[in-house]
C-alpha positions in Angstrom: 5.8 -2.5 2.9 1.9 -2.3 3.5 -1.1 -2.9 0.8 -3.3 0.0 1.6 -5.8 -1.5 -0.8 -6.5 -4.1 1.9 -6.9 -1.7 4.5 -10.4 -1.7 6.6 -10.9 2.0 5.8 -10.2 1.4 1.9 -13.9 1.1 0.5 -14.3 -2.2 -2.2 -12.6 -1.0 -5.6 -13.3 -3.3 -8.5 -12.9 -3.0 -12.6 -16.2 -3.1 -14.1 -16.8 -5.6 -17.1 -17.7 -4.1 -21.0 -21.5 -5.4 -20.4 -21.8 -4.1 -16.5 -20.3 -0.8 -17.9 -22.5 -0.4 -20.8 -25.7 -0.9 -17.7 -24.1 1.9 -16.2 -23.7 4.5 -19.1 -27.4 3.4 -20.4 -28.7 4.0 -16.9 -27.3 7.9 -16.6 -27.0 8.6 -19.7 -23.4 9.6 -19.9 -20.0 8.6 -21.9 -17.4 6.7 -20.2 -15.5 10.8 -20.6 -18.3 12.0 -18.2 -17.3 9.9 -15.4 -14.9 11.2 -12.4 -11.5 10.5 -12.8 -9.1 8.4 -10.8 -5.4 8.4 -11.4 -3.9 5.1 -12.1 -1.1 5.3 -9.4 -4.1 6.1 -6.7 -2.6 2.8 -3.8 -6.7 1.6 -3.4 -6.8 0.4 -7.0 -7.0 -3.4 -8.0 -3.6 -4.3 -9.4 -5.5 -5.7 -12.9 -6.5 -1.5 -13.3 -5.5 -0.2 -16.7 -5.6 3.2 -18.2 -9.6 3.8 -19.3 -11.0 1.1 -17.2 -14.2 1.9 -15.0 -14.0 1.4 -11.4 -17.1 0.9 -9.2 -16.2 1.7 -5.8 -18.6 0.7 -2.8 -18.9 2.6 0.1 -20.5 2.5 3.6 -23.0 5.5 4.3 -25.0 6.5 7.1 -28.0 7.8 5.5 -27.9 4.6 3.4 -26.5 1.2 3.4 -24.0 1.4 0.7 -23.2 3.9 -1.8 -21.9 3.2 -5.0 -19.8 5.7 -7.7 -17.9 5.2 -10.7 -14.3 5.9 -11.8 -12.3 6.6 -15.1 -8.9 5.2 -14.6 -6.3 7.8 -16.0 -2.8 8.0 -16.6 
């Protein structure tokens, strides 16, 4: 079976620690539930991601070197 999360076209997905999450929420002046959602069964998620975690996704970008987005893991 192929591990999709390790494919070269899948951007880096990491689970945020609580202190990092608080910095992000404060910077954008939002609540956790205001973030876009990602389903727990998404193949690109790390194995340790659980419902309620926030994921940092780092993508390559043509206009900036990298683009960082955040997603809330939902069932």
